[in-house]
C-alpha positions as CSV (number, residue, x, y, z in Angstrom):
1,M,21.8,15.0,4.2
2,R,22.8,11.6,3.0
3,D,24.7,8.9,4.8
4,G,25.3,11.2,7.8
5,R,26.7,14.2,5.9
6,V,25.5,17.3,4.2
7,V,25.7,16.8,0.4
8,Q,23.9,19.9,-0.9
9,S,22.8,23.2,0.4
10,G,21.4,26.4,-1.2
11,P,18.6,28.9,-1.1
12,T,15.1,27.6,-1.5
13,A,14.4,29.8,-4.5
14,G,17.2,28.3,-6.5
15,T,16.4,24.6,-5.7
16,E,14.6,22.3,-8.0
17,A,12.7,19.3,-6.8
18,S,14.6,17.0,-9.2
19,A,18.0,18.2,-7.9
20,L,16.9,17.9,-4.3
21,A,15.6,14.3,-4.8
22,R,18.9,13.4,-6.6
23,A,20.9,14.7,-3.7
24,M,18.8,12.8,-1.1
25,V,19.0,9.5,-2.9
26,G,22.3,9.8,-4.8
27,R,20.8,9.1,-8.2
28,D,18.1,10.4,-10.5
29,V,14.6,9.6,-9.3
30,V,11.5,9.1,-11.5
31,L,9.8,12.4,-11.7
32,R,6.3,11.1,-11.0
33,S,7.4,9.4,-7.8
34,E,9.3,12.5,-6.9
35,H,6.0,14.5,-7.3
36,A,4.2,12.0,-5.1
37,A,6.9,12.4,-2.4
38,F,7.1,16.2,-2.3
39,G,3.5,17.0,-3.1
40,V,4.7,19.1,-6.0
41,V,2.3,20.3,-8.7
42,D,3.7,21.6,-12.0
43,A,1.7,24.7,-12.6
44,D,2.8,24.8,-16.2
45,S,1.8,21.3,-17.0
46,D,-1.1,20.6,-19.2
47,D,-2.1,17.9,-16.8
48,A,-2.3,20.2,-13.8
49,V,-5.7,20.4,-12.1
50,P,-7.2,23.1,-9.9
51,V,-7.1,22.9,-6.1
52,V,-9.8,20.8,-4.6
53,A,-11.1,22.0,-1.2
54,V,-11.3,18.9,0.9
55,P,-10.8,19.2,4.7
56,E,-7.6,17.4,5.9
57,A,-7.1,15.9,2.4
58,V,-4.7,16.7,-0.3
59,V,-5.3,20.2,-1.5
60,A,-3.7,19.9,-5.0
61,V,-2.9,17.0,-7.2
62,T,-1.3,16.3,-10.6
63,V,-3.3,14.0,-12.8
64,V,-0.8,11.6,-14.3
65,S,-1.4,9.0,-17.0
66,A,-2.5,5.6,-15.9
67,P,0.2,2.9,-15.7
68,A,1.2,1.9,-19.2
69,A,1.0,-1.8,-18.3
70,A,-2.6,-1.7,-17.1
71,A,-4.2,-2.3,-20.4
72,A,-1.8,-5.2,-21.2
73,R,-2.4,-6.9,-17.9
74,L,-6.2,-6.4,-17.9
75,P,-7.3,-7.4,-21.4
76,N,-10.3,-9.3,-20.1
77,R,-11.4,-8.7,-16.6
78,A,-11.4,-12.1,-14.8
79,E,-13.5,-13.1,-11.8
80,P,-12.5,-11.1,-8.7
81,V,-9.7,-12.7,-6.7
82,L,-10.9,-10.7,-3.6
83,R,-14.5,-9.9,-2.7
84,I,-15.5,-8.0,0.4
85,I,-19.3,-8.1,0.7
86,G,-21.2,-6.0,3.2
87,V,-18.6,-6.1,5.9
88,S,-19.4,-4.2,9.1
89,A,-17.2,-3.8,12.2
90,G,-17.2,-1.6,15.3
91,G,-14.7,-0.4,17.7
92,R,-14.5,-1.1,21.5
93,D,-16.1,2.3,22.1
94,G,-19.1,1.4,20.0
95,R,-18.2,3.5,17.1
96,V,-18.9,2.1,13.6
97,L,-15.7,1.6,11.8
98,L,-16.9,-0.3,8.7
99,D,-20.5,0.0,7.6
100,G,-21.6,-2.6,5.1
101,L,-18.4,-2.1,3.0
102,T,-18.3,-3.8,-0.4
103,L,-15.5,-3.9,-3.0
104,E,-13.8,-6.2,-5.4
105,V,-10.3,-6.7,-6.7
106,H,-9.5,-8.6,-9.9
107,P,-6.2,-10.4,-10.7
108,G,-3.6,-8.0,-12.0
109,E,-5.5,-5.0,-10.9
110,I,-4.5,-2.2,-8.6
111,V,-7.5,-0.8,-6.8
112,G,-6.9,2.3,-4.9
113,V,-8.9,3.1,-1.8
114,A,-8.9,6.9,-1.4
115,G,-10.2,8.7,1.6
116,V,-9.5,11.1,4.4
117,E,-7.7,9.6,7.4
118,D,-9.8,7.7,10.0
119,N,-12.7,6.7,7.7
120,G,-12.3,3.0,8.1
121,Q,-9.1,2.3,6.3
122,R,-7.3,0.9,9.3
123,A,-10.2,-1.4,10.2
124,L,-10.4,-2.6,6.6
125,G,-6.7,-3.5,6.8
126,E,-7.2,-5.3,10.1
127,V,-10.0,-7.4,8.8
128,L,-7.8,-8.5,5.9
129,S,-5.0,-9.2,8.3
130,S,-7.1,-11.5,10.6
131,L,-6.7,-8.9,13.4
132,R,-10.4,-7.9,13.5
133,V,-13.6,-9.9,13.3
134,A,-16.3,-8.7,10.9
135,E,-19.6,-8.4,12.7
136,S,-21.5,-9.0,9.5
137,G,-20.7,-9.6,5.8
138,R,-18.0,-11.9,4.4
139,V,-14.6,-11.9,2.7
140,E,-14.0,-14.3,-0.2
141,V,-10.7,-15.2,-2.0
142,N,-11.3,-16.9,-5.4
143,G,-14.9,-17.5,-4.4
144,R,-14.1,-19.2,-1.1
145,E,-15.3,-17.5,2.1
146,I,-12.5,-16.9,4.7
147,T,-13.2,-16.7,8.4
148,T,-12.4,-13.2,9.7
149,G,-10.5,-12.7,13.0
150,K,-9.0,-16.2,12.9
151,A,-5.3,-16.1,13.3
152,G,-3.5,-16.8,10.0
153,A,-6.7,-17.5,8.0
154,M,-6.3,-14.6,5.6
155,A,-2.6,-15.4,5.0
156,R,-3.3,-19.0,4.4
157,A,-6.0,-18.0,1.9
158,G,-3.4,-16.0,-0.1
159,I,-3.8,-12.5,1.3
160,A,-0.5,-10.7,2.0
161,V,-0.6,-7.4,3.9
162,I,1.8,-4.4,4.3
163,P,0.3,-2.8,7.4
164,E,-0.1,0.9,7.7
165,D,2.2,1.0,10.7
166,R,5.1,-1.4,10.2
167,H,6.3,-0.8,13.8
168,D,2.9,-1.6,15.3
169,S,2.0,-4.7,13.4
170,G,4.5,-5.3,10.6
171,C,7.8,-6.1,12.3
172,V,9.7,-6.5,15.6
173,L,12.5,-4.0,15.8
174,D,14.5,-6.0,18.3
175,F,14.5,-9.1,16.2
176,T,17.0,-9.7,13.4
177,V,16.3,-9.2,9.7
178,A,16.2,-13.0,9.3
179,E,13.8,-13.4,12.2
180,N,11.5,-10.8,10.8
181,L,11.5,-12.4,7.3
182,F,10.2,-15.7,8.7
183,I,8.3,-14.7,11.8
184,A,5.0,-15.4,10.1
185,D,5.9,-18.8,8.9
186,P,8.7,-20.5,10.9
187,D,7.9,-23.9,9.4
188,R,9.7,-22.8,6.2
189,I,13.0,-22.8,8.2
190,S,12.3,-25.6,10.6
191,R,13.2,-29.2,10.8
192,R,11.5,-31.6,13.2
193,G,10.0,-28.6,15.1
194,L,13.3,-26.8,15.6
195,I,14.5,-23.7,13.6
196,N,17.5,-24.6,11.4
197,M,19.7,-21.5,11.6
198,A,21.7,-22.4,8.5
199,I,18.5,-22.7,6.4
200,M,17.2,-19.5,7.8
201,R,20.4,-17.6,7.0
202,T,20.5,-19.0,3.5
203,K,16.9,-18.2,2.7
204,A,17.2,-14.8,4.4
205,E,20.3,-13.9,2.3
206,A,18.4,-14.8,-0.9
207,L,15.5,-12.5,0.1
208,I,18.0,-9.7,1.1
209,D,19.6,-9.9,-2.4
210,R,16.3,-10.2,-4.2
211,F,14.8,-7.1,-2.6
212,S,18.0,-5.2,-2.3
213,I,17.7,-4.8,1.4
214,S,20.6,-2.6,2.7
215,C,21.9,-4.2,5.9
216,T,25.0,-5.8,7.4
217,G,23.4,-9.2,7.0
218,P,20.6,-11.6,8.1
219,N,21.7,-11.1,11.8
220,A,21.4,-7.3,11.7
221,P,18.8,-6.0,14.2
222,L,15.9,-4.5,12.4
223,W,16.2,-1.3,14.3
224,S,19.5,-0.7,12.6
225,L,17.9,-0.4,9.2
226,S,16.4,2.7,7.6
227,G,12.7,3.0,7.4
228,G,12.8,2.2,3.7
229,N,14.8,-0.9,4.3
230,Q,12.5,-2.0,7.1
231,Q,9.6,-1.7,4.7
232,R,11.5,-3.8,2.2
233,V,11.8,-6.5,4.8
234,V,8.0,-6.4,5.3
235,L,7.5,-6.5,1.6
236,A,10.0,-9.4,1.1
237,R,8.3,-11.5,3.8
238,E,4.8,-10.9,2.4
239,L,5.7,-11.6,-1.3
240,S,7.8,-14.6,-0.5
241,H,4.6,-16.6,0.0
242,D,3.4,-16.0,-3.7
243,P,0.1,-14.3,-2.6
244,K,-3.0,-14.0,-4.6
245,V,-3.8,-10.6,-3.1
246,L,-1.5,-7.9,-1.7
247,V,-3.1,-5.3,0.6
248,A,-0.7,-2.3,0.8
249,A,-1.8,0.1,3.5
250,Q,0.0,3.5,3.4
251,P,3.0,1.7,1.8
252,T,5.1,4.8,1.3
253,R,4.3,6.7,4.5
254,G,7.4,8.1,6.1
255,L,9.8,6.9,3.3
256,D,12.3,9.0,1.3
257,V,12.0,9.6,-2.4
258,G,14.1,6.6,-3.3
259,A,12.2,4.2,-1.2
260,I,8.9,5.6,-2.5
261,E,10.1,5.0,-6.1
262,Y,11.1,1.5,-5.2
263,M,7.9,0.6,-3.4
264,S,5.7,2.1,-6.3
265,A,7.7,0.0,-8.8
266,Q,7.2,-3.1,-6.7
267,L,3.4,-2.7,-6.5
268,R,3.2,-2.3,-10.3
269,D,5.4,-5.4,-10.8
270,V,3.3,-7.5,-8.4
271,A,0.1,-6.5,-10.3
272,A,1.9,-7.2,-13.6
273,G,2.5,-10.7,-12.3
274,G,-1.3,-11.3,-11.8
275,V,-1.7,-10.5,-8.2
276,G,-4.7,-8.4,-7.2
277,V,-3.4,-5.3,-5.3
278,L,-5.6,-3.3,-2.8
279,L,-3.8,0.0,-2.2
280,I,-5.2,1.9,0.8
281,S,-3.8,5.4,1.0
282,T,-4.7,8.8,2.2
283,E,-2.2,10.3,-0.3
284,L,-4.3,11.2,-3.3
285,E,-1.2,11.6,-5.5
286,E,-0.2,8.0,-4.8
287,I,-3.7,6.7,-5.5
288,L,-3.7,8.6,-8.9
289,D,-0.2,7.4,-9.7
290,L,-0.7,3.7,-9.2
291,S,-4.4,2.7,-9.4
292,D,-6.2,1.2,-12.3
293,R,-9.5,1.7,-10.5
294,I,-10.3,4.0,-7.6
295,V,-12.9,3.6,-4.9
296,V,-13.6,6.2,-2.2
297,I,-14.2,5.3,1.5
298,A,-16.1,7.6,3.8
299,N,-17.6,6.8,7.2
300,G,-16.7,3.1,6.7
301,R,-18.5,2.7,3.4
302,I,-17.5,2.8,-0.3
303,V,-19.3,5.8,-1.6
304,G,-18.0,6.1,-5.1
305,E,-15.9,4.4,-7.8
306,M,-14.3,5.4,-11.0
307,D,-11.7,4.0,-13.5
308,R,-8.4,5.7,-13.4
309,A,-8.6,6.7,-17.1
310,E,-11.9,8.5,-16.4
311,V,-11.2,10.0,-13.0
312,D,-13.0,13.1,-12.1
313,V,-10.7,14.8,-9.6
314,A,-13.3,17.3,-8.4
315,R,-15.9,14.6,-7.7
316,L,-13.2,12.5,-6.1
317,G,-12.3,15.3,-3.8
318,M,-15.9,15.9,-2.8
319,L,-16.5,12.2,-2.1
320,M,-13.3,12.1,0.1
321,G,-14.6,15.0,2.1
322,G,-18.0,13.4,2.6
323,A,-19.9,15.7,0.2
324,G,-21.9,14.0,-2.5
325,A,-21.5,10.6,-0.8
326,A,-25.1,9.7,-1.2
327,A,-25.0,10.6,-4.9
328,G,-21.8,8.5,-5.3
329,A,-23.3,5.6,-3.5
330,S,-26.5,5.7,-5.6
331,D,-24.4,5.8,-8.8
332,D,-22.8,2.5,-7.9
């Protein structure tokens, strides 16, 4: 179905993924993004890899070449724009969510955090969103320590966040598109302490156009937009502040193939512009597709790291499943 009507039907045996994606979106879709969306592995491809047995993780992946722009944008690795050093955090039930987690992100680099669901990914995103206090350790942006758990501190330091659940902490469905675009920084559309509706509308229209958000206008309620366009609103709001770091947590979860293609392209473009990107995803295909460097999280710790060009999928899968974590940690 597309736009409320059936546009294609046929037997499964005679349907190709590319044709199905084209019918869903209304245009051709980049094959790599299409693979990421459908979980398709081309068995005839020279790049295909064997199944990796990882509980609750991706059972088969296609190794794709690293982003072509990576080498160009990372000629000389600069000092990290984001440092997370020995950060620990626990839940209300006493469970350890982050256990001395340490990682770095450099300008222009996409670092993929791979791992099975519920191994600390959400807590990591919350620390970087100022929603959770780190019990120990520190977070630095360009060498300056940022207080965790203090409302707005991470955003003011230059960290933008696409949360893993946009409805939970990324947007307000009953607010308009314009209100969601400026909810985090109303000062940009205010004069003498009052919101200027004309300024908000003008700036919202510019962002709607820039990010190709499909809606009836700035006053459209966010609930009236598709999931992909709601995600574009979140992305537009976060990138409009010219961040130093973009944390993208499960950025394509629940999106259709066209929205996945768009979001993937945006993450690459952001990195090409010099922003450090931390990609947190349980989709291994997405991690392999976008990342320049991959770290693996298990039980709240980074247990292994590898450059995308030298990725060992078998070891990656074992680390994600918890096996060999000690060996991976000692290697680092």
